[in-house]
N, C-alpha and C positions, 0 to 999 in steps of 0.2 A: 504494500500500500504506500502511495506517495505521501511524503511528509506534508503536513499543513504548512502553508506559506509562512506562518509565524516561526516555524522550526526549520525553515529552509536555510541552507548555507550556500551563499552566492560565491562566484569567483573572487579571488583576492582583490583584483583591481576595483571591481564593482563594490565590494565590501568596503574598501578603503575610501573611495570617493563619496559614496552615499553616507558612510559614517561621518566623514568630515563635513558633509552638508548638514547633518544634524548638529554638529558642534557649532558651525557658523550660525545656525538659526537660534541657538540658545546662549551663545557666548556673552552677549550684552547683559542678559538676565542674570547670569552667574556672577559677573564681576561688579555689577552695580551695588549690591548690598555691602560687600566689604569696602568698596570705595566710599560709600556714604558713611558707614559706621566708623571707618578708619579716619575719615576727615573730621568727624565729630569729636573723636578722641584727640586728634592732632598728631597722628603718627607721622614719622619721618617718611620721606620718599621710599627709602629702602624697606622699612617695615610695612608700608602700604603695599609695595610690590610683593613682599613675602606673604601678607595676608591674602591678597588676591590669588597668588599661586596656590596657597593652601586650600582655598575654596574650590579651585579648579580640580586639584588632586582629590579632595574628598567627594566632589561631585562624580568623578570617575569611579571611585570605589562604590558609591551608592548606586550608580548605574549598573555596575557589575552585579551587585546584590539583586537588583530588580529584574534584570534581563536573563542572567544565567541561573541565579538562585542556588541556594543550598538548603537542604532539608525542607522545612515548610516556610522558607523565607524567599520571597521574590515572586511577583506575578507571572514571570516568564513571558512577558509581552514586550513589544518594542517601545519601551518606556524609558525616557530620559529623566534622570534625577539631578537636582542641583539645589542651590541655596534658595529658600523660599523668601519672596519679597514681603510676605505677611509679617515676618519678624523684624523688619527694618524699624518701624515706628516704636515698638516696645524696646528694642535694643538701644536706639538713640535716647529713649527716655531713661533707660538704665545708665547710660553714659552721663546724661545730664544730672542725674541724682547722685552720682559718685564724686566725692570730693577729690580724691586722688585718681586722676584719669588713668594712671597705670594699672589700677585695680579693675577698671571697667571690663576689659576682655576676660580676665579670670572669672569675674562674676557672671558674665554672659555665658561663658563656656560651662560653668557649673550648672546653670539653669537649663541649658540645652541638654546636658547629659541626663539630668533628672527627668525632664519632660520626655526625652526619647525613650528612656527605660519604662516610664509609666505608660507611654503610648504603645510600646511593644507588648506589655501585659494586657492592655485593653483591646488590642487589634482584633482578636477573635470575637469579642463581644460587639465591637463597633461594626464589624462586617455583617452582622445579622440584620442590620438596617436595610439590606439590599431589597427585601420584600416591599419596602416603601418607595422603591424607585422603578415604577412602571414606565412605559415609553413616554407618557405625558410628562413625567418628571425628568427623565433622562434627556429627552429631546429639548426641553426648556433649558436645562442646565448646560447641555452641549452648545446650544445657540448662544447662551450667555457667555460661555467661555470665549467663543470667537468674537462676539461683539465687544466684550470687555477688553480684549487684547488689541482690538483695532486702534483705539486711541494711542496705544503704545507705539504702533507703527507710524501713526500720523506725527507723533512727537519726534520719533527718530528721523522722519523725512525732513523735518524743519532744521535739524542740526543737533549737535551734542550739548549745547549750552544755551538755555533760554535767555541768558543775559548778554550773549554775544551780539555784535552788530549785524551779523549775517544770518541770524536765526530766522528761519522762514523765508530766506531770500529766494529769488528766482533760480539762482544757481543750485541751491540745495534741493529745492522742489524739482528742478529739472533733472538732477542726478537720480532722485527717487523715481521720477517718471521714466527715465531711460532704463533703469534697472527693471522696473515693472514691465515695460514694453518688451525688453529682451526675454524675460521669463515667459511672457505670453506667446511671443513669436516662436520660441523654442518648443513650448508645449503644443503649439498648433501645427508647426511645419516639420518637426523632427519625429523620429521614431526610436523605440528601444532605449538603449542605455543613455543616449544624449538627452532624450526627453525626460528620463528619470532624474537626471542631475541638472535639470534646467535651473533650479534655484542657485546651485553652486556656481554654474557658469554665469548666471546673471550677476552674482556678487563679484566674480572676477572681472567681467566686462565693465560693470559699474565702477569698480575700484580703478581700473585702468583709465576710464574716461575722466575720473575725478582728478587724476594727476596734473593735467595742464591747468586746472582751476585752483590748484593749491589746496584742495580739500583732503588730500591723502597725506597723513603724517607718518613718516618713517622713523621718527625719533624713538618710539618704543622698541624697535628692532635694534637700533644703535646702542641704546642704554641697557638692554637686557643681557643678563648673564647666560652662559651656556648651560651650566648645571646648577641646580638648587634643589634642596630637599626640605619639606616642611617639618623641621625638627619638632618632635612631640613637646608640648607645653612650652613653646618658644616664648610666650608672653607671661609665663608663670603658671603654677598649679591652679586648677579650678577652685573657685570659692563658691560656697553655697549660701545664698541669701533668700529668705522666704518670699519676699515681695517679687524678686526677679524670677524665681521659680514659678510662682503662681501666674505671673504675666506670660511667660513662655509656655506654660501648660495650656493656657487659653489659645495661644497661637498654634500649638500642636493639635488641638481639637479642630480648629479652622483648617489646618493643613490636611488633616485626615479626612475631613469632609470634602475638600476640594479633590484630594487624591482619589477618593471613592468615585466622585463624579467623573474624574478623568479616566479612571479604569473602565467604568461603564461605557464612556464615549469611545475609548480605544477598542474595547471589545466589540462594539458594534461595527467599527470601521474595518477591523481586520477579520471580521466574521468568526470570532471566537468569543462569544459572550462571556463576560466576567461573572462567574457565580460567586457564592458566599466564600467558598474555599479560596478562589483566586484573589478576591479582595482582601481576605485575611492575610494571605501570604504577601500581597503587595504592600499592605499597611505595615506588616512586620519589617519589610525591607526599608520602607520609608523611615520608620521609627528607629530601627537598629542603625541605619546609616546616619541618622541624626545623632544618636548616642555616641557613635564612634568618631564622628566628625571633629568634635572639639579636641580629641587626643592629638590631632594633626593641625589644630588651630583653625578649624572650619566651623561653619554655622549650621543651623537646622536645615535639613534637606527635604525636598518634596518633589512631586512630579511636575514636569514642565509641559504646560498645555500647548505651547507654540509648536512643539515637535509633533503633536498629534495632527496638526494641520499638514505637516510635511508628509506624514504617513498617508493621510487622506488624499493628498494631491499626487504623490508619486506612485501610490499603490504598492510600494515596496514594504512588505509587512514582516520581514525577517527580524527577529529579536537579536540575531547575531550582528546585523548591521549596526544596531544601536549599541550593542556591546563593544563593537569596534570604535564607535564614537566615544564610549567610555574610556577605551584604551588611549585615544587621543587626548582626552581630558587629563588622564594620569600623566601622560608624557608632558603635557603643558605644565602641569604642576611641578614636574621634575626638571623641565628644561624651559626656563623663562623665555628664551629667544623664540621657541616654538609657539608659546602662548602669544607673543607679541605679533606674530604674523597675522593672526585673526584680528588682533586689535587694530591693524592697519586699515581694515575695511571701514570706510567712512560711515558715520551713523545714517546719513540720508540714503545711502545705498542699502543698508539694512532695512530702512523704512520701506523702500520700494518692494523688496522681497517680502517683508512682513505683511503687506496688504494681501498678497496672494495666500500666504500661510494661514493667517488668522481668519481671513474670509472663508477659507476652505473648512475650518472648524465650524463656523457659523452655518455654512451650507450643509454640513453633515448633521447638525442639529435640526435643521429644517426637514431634512430627509427622514429623520427619526420621528419628528412630529407628524409627518404625513401618515405614519402608521399608528398614531396615538389615539385614534378615534375622536377626531375633532368634529364629528357630527353630533357629539353630545355637548349640550350647553355647559355642563359641569366642567368638562375638560377645556373648553374654550376660555372659561373664566379663570381656571387654574393657570393656564398659559399667560393670559393677559395680565393678571395681577403679579405673577411671579416675574415676568419679564420687566414689568414696571419697577418692582422692588429691586431687582438686580441692576437696573440701569441707573438708579438714583446716585450711587457713588461715582458712576462713570460720567454722568451729565452734570451733577452738582457735587463736586468733591467735598465741599464744606457743609453739606446738608445736615450732618450729625455733629456739627462743631460743639454744640452745647451738651453733648452726652459725655459720660465719664470715659476716660482713656481706655479702660478695660472693655467697655461695650463697643467702642469704636474699632477695636481690633477685628471684631466680627462684622459690624455694620459697614465699615469702609471697604470690605471685600464684596464686590457685587456678585461674585460667583457664590460665596457662602450665603449671603443674604437671599439671593434668588433660589438657591438650593433648599434652604430651610423653609422658605415661603412655599415653594412648590410641594415639598413633602407634607407640610401641615395642611395646606389646602386640599391636597389629594386625600388625606385622612378624613377631613371634615366632609368633603363632597362625595367621596367614593367608598368610604368605609364605615363611618359612624352613622348609626341610625338606619332608616329604611332607604335602600338604594333604588332609585327610579330606573325604569327601563331606558335604553338608549333612545335619544330623541334627536331628530333633525332640527337644526336651527338655521335661521336666516340672518340672525344678528346675535352677538354674544350677550346682549342685555335683554333679549326677549324673554318674557316669563315662561317658565316651563309648563305651567298649567294651560296657558293659552295655546301652546304648541300641541299639547295633548288633546285639547278640544278640536283643533284643526284636524288632527289625525282621526 
């Protein structure tokens, strides 16, 4: 019997190029949190480079756990893991509350270790929530994942620094547009291998076009060392403070919620639906990867939704391709000059490719919703309100500014907010009390009784 595409091992060259494509898609997301937290602490350039390399290294280890798996750990799906952005706000809050900034990273690392271990224990119980994720919920969440990521691509397209004079300039938007057009042309007029690595080729072309405009910075390559290893506890032994631990435990719950939604989305895309066992194994990989990460000076790890878009677009479903991407991440952590090569890609070029990647995720969500029974008024309302709730942080980032910081960790994540809303509404409308028969609707706000009378 032929192996499922998820378990297929591709030729070496194809494995390497498609794996590198995954790294290119998620690189900016991995390096942003250490750069933000490191800047808040006031780390030197050398320490900031070290912290970034450590996060790349630990992202590779977490990706190995997720794709290859050991024992009951790892979803064994083409799942990329890396530093979760959900932890940035509480980590910077920890930095702000620490008098001696040199203690900030040890406190953060201690909190991540405890949160990771507690999450590992809770994973099998958390996974039982899968029965609350029918297509109407998963389709809504998948759509939200894509739509929530699109503003990230739009931000990249404008440039790396909102304070810069050329932010949103015609040059930056032009580079993003050229990259997008190259990807679309390759997807439309090529076949086979070239078509599958269209995003990677688009990034290369966009970077080359950016050189005459001075938008490509080769300084990271010149300044990077050839060899570097994330020495364990480089910034000091972990310290355990209750407030920091509680804060990052909340982040872990948010991360596990998003990872569950991501696994369900990816399972649909690769045609290997994620069951309770798969989700439990995937959450164990997330949480164990997070617990191990601080040993090598890394932060909390979680699934990267943007790579789901790459799988959806290329239709390359092999988990070994993503494991190869994990190997590149480890290499980058051990060889700073290798990491700097990806850093050369201008942010507007990444933005152009991101439009395709993140839009593909949203399109996959729409496909799932098409099977979700939207001929029932209950389901239409679930989708309508959940999408609205999930889009609040995207369209109005300061909407919850008056809420406590702990609550904002959840509320400021559109994916988490929309997911929780969809699950609760599905319970209320489709599980609690007497369930009505499926009814056709012409408008989501039309009363069910009137429809029944028509029938």
